[in-house]
C-alpha positions as CSV (number, residue, x, y, z in Angstrom):
1,M,108.6,-82.9,1.8
2,P,110.8,-86.1,2.1
3,R,114.5,-85.5,1.3
4,S,116.1,-87.6,-1.4
5,K,118.8,-90.1,-0.6
6,P,122.4,-89.3,-1.6
7,S,123.3,-90.6,-5.0
8,A,126.2,-90.5,-7.5
9,R,124.0,-88.3,-9.7
10,E,124.7,-85.3,-7.5
11,A,128.4,-85.1,-8.4
12,T,127.6,-85.5,-12.1
13,F,125.0,-82.8,-11.8
14,L,127.3,-80.4,-10.0
15,R,130.1,-80.8,-12.5
16,A,127.6,-80.1,-15.4
17,E,126.1,-77.1,-13.7
18,I,129.4,-75.5,-12.7
19,A,130.8,-76.1,-16.2
20,R,127.6,-74.5,-17.7
21,S,128.0,-71.5,-15.5
22,A,131.7,-71.1,-16.6
23,R,130.7,-71.3,-20.2
24,R,128.1,-68.6,-19.8
25,A,130.7,-66.5,-18.0
26,E,133.1,-67.1,-20.9
27,A,130.6,-65.8,-23.4
28,G,129.9,-62.7,-21.2
29,L,133.7,-62.1,-20.8
30,R,134.2,-62.1,-24.5
31,A,131.4,-59.5,-24.9
32,A,133.0,-57.4,-22.2
33,A,136.4,-57.7,-23.9
34,Y,135.5,-57.0,-27.5
35,R,132.3,-55.1,-27.6
36,E,132.7,-51.3,-27.5
37,M,129.7,-51.0,-25.2
38,P,128.4,-54.3,-23.8
39,D,124.8,-53.9,-22.8
40,P,123.9,-53.7,-19.0
41,E,122.1,-57.1,-19.1
42,T,125.3,-58.8,-20.4
43,L,127.3,-57.2,-17.6
44,H,124.7,-58.2,-15.0
45,R,124.8,-61.8,-16.1
46,L,128.6,-61.9,-16.3
47,H,128.8,-60.4,-12.8
48,R,126.3,-63.0,-11.5
49,D,128.1,-65.9,-13.2
50,L,131.5,-64.9,-11.9
51,R,130.2,-64.4,-8.3
52,E,128.4,-67.8,-8.4
53,L,131.5,-69.6,-9.8
54,R,133.6,-68.3,-6.8
55,V,131.1,-70.0,-4.5
56,T,130.0,-73.1,-6.3
57,H,133.2,-74.5,-7.8
58,R,134.5,-74.8,-4.3
59,L,132.0,-77.6,-3.7
60,L,134.2,-79.8,-5.8
61,L,137.5,-78.0,-5.4
62,P,137.9,-77.0,-1.8
63,V,140.8,-74.9,-0.7
64,P,143.4,-77.1,1.0
65,K,143.3,-76.9,4.7
66,A,147.0,-76.1,4.9
67,G,146.7,-73.5,2.1
68,T,145.7,-69.8,2.1
69,P,142.1,-68.7,2.2
70,E,142.1,-68.3,-1.6
71,D,144.2,-69.7,-4.3
72,A,145.2,-68.1,-7.6
73,I,142.1,-69.1,-9.5
74,D,139.8,-67.8,-6.8
75,R,141.8,-64.6,-6.6
76,R,141.5,-64.0,-10.3
77,L,137.7,-64.7,-10.3
78,R,137.4,-62.3,-7.4
79,K,139.3,-59.5,-9.2
80,L,137.4,-59.9,-12.4
81,A,134.0,-60.0,-10.6
82,G,135.0,-56.9,-8.8
83,L,135.8,-55.0,-12.0
84,V,132.5,-56.0,-13.6
85,G,130.7,-55.0,-10.4
86,E,132.3,-51.6,-10.4
87,V,131.2,-51.0,-14.0
88,R,127.7,-52.1,-13.2
89,D,127.5,-50.0,-10.0
90,R,128.8,-47.0,-11.9
91,D,126.3,-47.4,-14.7
92,V,123.4,-47.7,-12.2
93,A,124.7,-44.6,-10.4
94,I,125.1,-42.6,-13.6
95,D,121.6,-43.6,-14.8
96,L,120.0,-42.7,-11.5
97,L,121.8,-39.4,-11.2
98,L,121.0,-38.2,-14.7
99,R,117.4,-39.2,-14.5
100,A,116.9,-37.6,-11.1
101,G,118.8,-34.5,-12.3
102,R,116.3,-33.5,-15.0
103,D,115.0,-30.7,-12.9
104,A,118.5,-29.6,-11.8
105,D,120.5,-26.7,-13.1
106,P,121.3,-27.4,-16.8
107,K,125.0,-26.6,-16.2
108,L,125.1,-29.0,-13.3
109,R,123.5,-31.7,-15.4
110,Q,126.0,-31.2,-18.2
111,N,129.0,-31.2,-15.8
112,L,127.6,-34.4,-14.2
113,R,127.1,-36.1,-17.6
114,T,130.6,-35.2,-18.8
115,Q,132.4,-36.3,-15.6
116,L,130.4,-39.5,-15.0
117,R,130.5,-40.6,-18.6
118,H,134.3,-40.2,-18.5
119,E,134.5,-42.1,-15.3
120,G,132.4,-44.9,-16.8
121,E,134.5,-45.1,-19.9
122,V,137.7,-45.4,-17.9
123,G,136.1,-48.3,-15.9
124,R,135.1,-50.0,-19.1
125,Q,138.6,-49.7,-20.6
126,L,140.0,-51.3,-17.5
127,L,137.5,-54.1,-17.7
128,R,138.2,-54.7,-21.4
129,A,141.9,-55.0,-20.7
130,A,141.4,-57.4,-17.8
131,A,138.8,-59.5,-19.7
132,R,141.2,-59.9,-22.7
133,A,144.0,-60.9,-20.4
134,E,141.9,-63.6,-18.7
135,I,140.7,-64.9,-22.0
136,D,144.3,-65.3,-23.1
137,R,145.1,-67.0,-19.8
138,R,142.1,-69.3,-20.2
139,L,140.7,-68.6,-16.7
140,L,137.3,-70.1,-17.2
141,Q,138.5,-73.1,-19.3
142,T,140.8,-73.8,-16.3
143,V,137.9,-73.8,-13.9
144,I,136.0,-76.3,-16.2
145,R,139.1,-78.5,-16.5
146,D,139.7,-78.6,-12.8
147,V,136.1,-79.3,-11.9
148,A,135.9,-82.1,-14.5
149,G,139.1,-83.7,-13.1
150,A,138.3,-83.2,-9.4
151,S,138.2,-86.4,-7.3
152,V,134.7,-86.7,-5.7
153,P,133.9,-88.5,-2.5
154,G,131.2,-91.1,-2.2
155,P,127.5,-90.0,-2.4
156,A,127.0,-89.9,1.4
157,R,130.1,-88.0,2.1
158,L,129.5,-85.6,-0.7
159,R,126.0,-84.9,0.7
160,R,127.5,-84.2,4.1
161,E,130.0,-81.8,2.6
162,L,127.3,-80.0,0.6
163,Q,125.2,-79.6,3.7
164,S,128.3,-78.4,5.7
165,A,129.1,-75.8,3.0
166,L,125.5,-74.5,3.1
167,A,125.5,-74.4,6.9
168,Q,128.7,-72.3,6.9
169,H,127.2,-69.8,4.4
170,H,124.0,-69.8,6.4
171,Q,125.9,-68.9,9.6
172,T,127.8,-66.2,7.8
173,V,124.5,-64.6,6.8
174,V,123.1,-65.0,10.3
175,R,126.1,-63.2,11.8
176,A,126.0,-60.5,9.2
177,F,122.3,-60.1,9.8
178,R,122.7,-59.7,13.6
179,R,125.6,-57.3,13.2
180,G,123.6,-55.2,10.7
181,L,120.7,-55.0,13.1
182,K,122.9,-54.1,16.0
183,K,124.8,-51.4,14.1
184,P,123.4,-50.7,10.6
185,S,126.4,-49.1,9.0
186,T,126.8,-49.0,5.2
187,R,129.7,-51.5,5.5
188,R,127.8,-54.0,7.6
189,L,124.7,-53.9,5.4
190,H,126.9,-54.3,2.3
191,R,128.4,-57.4,3.8
192,L,125.0,-58.8,4.6
193,R,124.0,-58.2,1.0
194,I,127.0,-60.1,-0.3
195,A,126.7,-62.9,2.2
196,L,123.0,-63.3,1.4
197,R,123.7,-63.3,-2.4
198,N,126.4,-65.9,-2.1
199,A,124.4,-68.2,0.2
200,R,121.4,-68.0,-2.1
201,A,123.5,-69.0,-5.2
202,L,124.9,-72.0,-3.3
203,R,121.5,-73.0,-1.9
204,V,119.9,-73.0,-5.4
205,L,122.6,-75.1,-6.9
206,V,122.8,-77.6,-4.0
207,G,119.0,-77.7,-3.8
208,R,118.6,-78.7,-7.4
209,A,121.4,-81.3,-7.1
210,T,119.9,-83.0,-4.0
211,G,116.2,-82.8,-4.9
212,H,115.2,-80.0,-2.5
213,P,112.9,-77.3,-4.0
214,A,115.1,-74.5,-5.1
215,E,112.6,-72.4,-7.0
216,S,110.4,-71.5,-4.0
217,V,112.7,-68.8,-2.5
218,P,110.8,-67.4,0.6
219,A,109.0,-64.1,-0.3
220,E,110.5,-62.3,2.7
221,L,114.0,-63.4,1.7
222,E,113.4,-62.1,-1.8
223,K,112.2,-58.8,-0.5
224,L,115.1,-58.4,1.8
225,Q,117.6,-59.0,-1.0
226,R,115.8,-56.4,-3.2
227,T,115.7,-53.7,-0.6
228,L,119.4,-54.3,0.2
229,G,120.1,-54.0,-3.5
230,R,118.2,-50.7,-3.8
231,L,120.1,-49.3,-0.7
232,H,123.4,-50.3,-2.2
233,D,122.5,-48.4,-5.4
234,L,121.7,-45.3,-3.4
235,D,125.0,-45.7,-1.5
236,M,126.8,-45.7,-4.8
237,V,125.0,-42.5,-5.9
238,T,125.7,-40.7,-2.7
239,E,129.3,-41.7,-2.9
240,R,129.7,-40.3,-6.4
241,I,127.9,-37.0,-5.6
242,T,130.2,-36.5,-2.6
243,G,133.2,-36.8,-4.9
244,L,131.9,-34.1,-7.3
245,P,133.0,-30.4,-7.1
246,S,130.8,-28.3,-4.8
247,G,128.5,-25.5,-5.9
248,E,125.8,-25.2,-8.5
249,N,123.1,-26.4,-6.0
250,L,125.0,-29.6,-5.6
251,D,124.8,-29.4,-1.8
252,R,121.0,-29.3,-1.9
253,W,120.9,-32.1,-4.3
254,E,123.2,-34.2,-2.1
255,R,120.9,-33.7,0.8
256,Q,118.0,-35.0,-1.2
257,W,119.9,-38.2,-2.1
258,R,120.9,-38.6,1.6
259,R,117.3,-38.4,2.6
260,A,116.3,-41.0,0.0
261,R,119.1,-43.3,1.3
262,K,118.0,-42.8,4.9
263,S,114.4,-43.7,3.9
264,E,115.5,-46.8,2.1
265,R,117.7,-47.8,5.1
266,I,114.7,-47.5,7.4
267,Q,112.7,-49.8,5.1
268,V,115.6,-52.3,5.2
269,L,115.8,-52.3,9.0
270,A,112.0,-52.6,9.3
271,R,112.1,-55.7,7.1
272,M,115.1,-57.2,9.0
273,Q,113.2,-56.8,12.3
274,R,110.2,-58.9,11.1
275,K,110.0,-62.4,12.5
276,R,109.1,-63.9,9.1
277,T,112.3,-62.4,7.6
278,R,114.5,-64.0,10.3
279,K,112.7,-67.3,9.9
280,S,113.2,-67.2,6.1
281,L,117.0,-67.4,6.6
282,S,116.7,-71.1,7.5
283,W,115.9,-71.8,3.9
284,L,119.5,-71.1,3.0
285,A,120.6,-74.2,5.0
286,L,118.1,-76.5,3.3
287,G,115.5,-75.6,5.9
288,P,111.8,-75.4,4.9
289,A,110.6,-72.4,2.9
290,E,108.1,-70.1,4.6
291,D,104.6,-70.1,3.4
292,Q,104.3,-67.6,0.5
């Protein structure tokens, strides 16, 4: 498929899309701040929008070369996204634990429900406080204002910078992929999941701005991302079980979850070893999508 020529439209499109993402995040932030129990889908969308903003608004507002790796706005977005992610991970872990524990000892289930629900409520209170603080400080309006006022280079230079940003994220994914295969620790596979998620968000936005197909995510890349997500959820479950008091058949239950996590990790590594999966990574740098 021939690639479109650089045009001034790309900068206009990027401004509009980043501002739209910030407005979606603002709506989600208000729900997290003022609803007693925001629904999981709202939190999921808010987490996604905050993550993507951290990546995409840097297309028009790069960190100064003489500055630190992150500025105040980026740091605040990161902290807020982290809190939302913790609430989401905890909700998923609680749901998986309680559903899987239907056949467990009734006293164990009740203790789990009490402890985990309390833990979840504490996390939501922290999120509500942080969300209200950032609404008052106009975090997302500041992102929109800064993006709208950013000076933009000419079309050819902007295209080069977009491709350079994609190439950097693609290389981050490739390095994380290789390290994860070499030593598939929880930490390394978690880093691969994050790198892949960020690179995909950037690829979709830049692809839409520059006329490259963004909808046809390679099937193998999609499957890898899903399996990494399932493994992360099991990691969160195992971590929370480990932190519970021992006894009441908990050790046996913990072994069952560890076996489930081991099985999921085997599937992740088997998928990573496939040639088609490795080839699909090129799509992240505006390379061709693999045949579906």
